[in-house]
N, C-alpha and C positions, 0 to 999 in steps of 0.2 A: 403616491402623492397626487392630489387633484389640482388642476388649474382651471380657472374660470375666466372667460372673456365675454363681456356682454355690452350691448348698447341700449339706450333708453329711447322711448318714442312710441309711436303707434305700432310699429313692428319691432320685434326684438329677437335677436339670435343669441343663444347662449351655447357655448361649446365646452364640454367637460372632457378631460382626458384622465383616465385612471390607469396607471401602469403598476403592475405588481408581479411578483414571481409566478404565481399561478394564473393570473388573468392575462398576462402578456400585454394586451392592449384592449382597452374598452373606450369607446367614444360615445358620448351622448349628445344628441342634437335636439335643440328645442327651438321651435318657431311658432309664434302665435301672433295673431292680430288682435289687439285688445283695446278697449275704449281708453281714451286719455284720462289719466287720474286714477284709474283702477290698478290695483296691485297685480303685477304679472305673475302667473304661475311659474315656478322654477323648480327644477330637480335640484334639491339642495345637497344630496349626498348619495354616493354609491359605495357600498362596502361589502367585503367578502363575508360570507356567512357559512361556516362549516367548510367542507372540502369541495363542494360542487354547487354552491349557490351564491348569489349576490342579493343584497337588499337595496332597493331604490326608494329614497325618501323624497317626498314632495308635499307641499301645502296646497290646499284648495280653499278659495275664498267662498263666503256665503253665496248661495243661489247660483252656483257654478257647477258644471259637469266637466271633468277632465278624463281623458282617455290616454293611458300609458300604452305606447306601441313600441314594437321592436322589429328589427330586421338584422340579418347576419351580413348583408352586403348593401352598401349605399349605392355603389355603381356596378352595373352589370353590363354584359356585352350588348344586350338589347336596349339598354338605356332605361328600362323600367325598374322600379323598386317595389317589392311586395312587402308592405308593412302589415304586421299582425297585431291584433289587440291583445294586450296582456291583462289589462284590468280597466274597468270603467267605474268612476266614482259616482255615488248617488248624488242627486241635486238636493243639498241640505240647506236650511236657513241659517247655518252657523259655520264658522271657520273649522277646518279639520286638517290634521297632519296624518299622512298615510305612509306606511312602510310596506312595500310590495316585494315579495320574494320572487326570484327568477333563477333558472339554472345558470351556472357559471362555467359550463364545460366547454363552451366554444372559445376559439382563440380570440375572437372579437365579436362584440355585439353592439348594435347601435340602438339608442332609445330616443323617442320623442314624446312630448307631452302636448296633446291638443286640448284646448279648453274652449268651451262655449258658454256664454252667460245665460 
């Protein structure tokens, strides 16, 4: 089951939790700074795909580039977090919905979606 908490405004945090038998725990973190009145990019769904993958769903507005990033640890002993790019959307003049596959073999994985107009 997934739960979503978010706030509106120039800055928005969205936190998704996905708990399942095989996933154990998966947390998705989204932080973007976006112009007022523009639709915020949101990871809309994470679902199990087969025995060792997950699918991450999100929408991208026209003339926008979004980068889906992941990390296996949000807090480390050194305090730094190494985010890796999973996928970068092309900047297209129309709305698009994306479904990106990722491995689901880790006990937990954190995602964030960075957007730039």
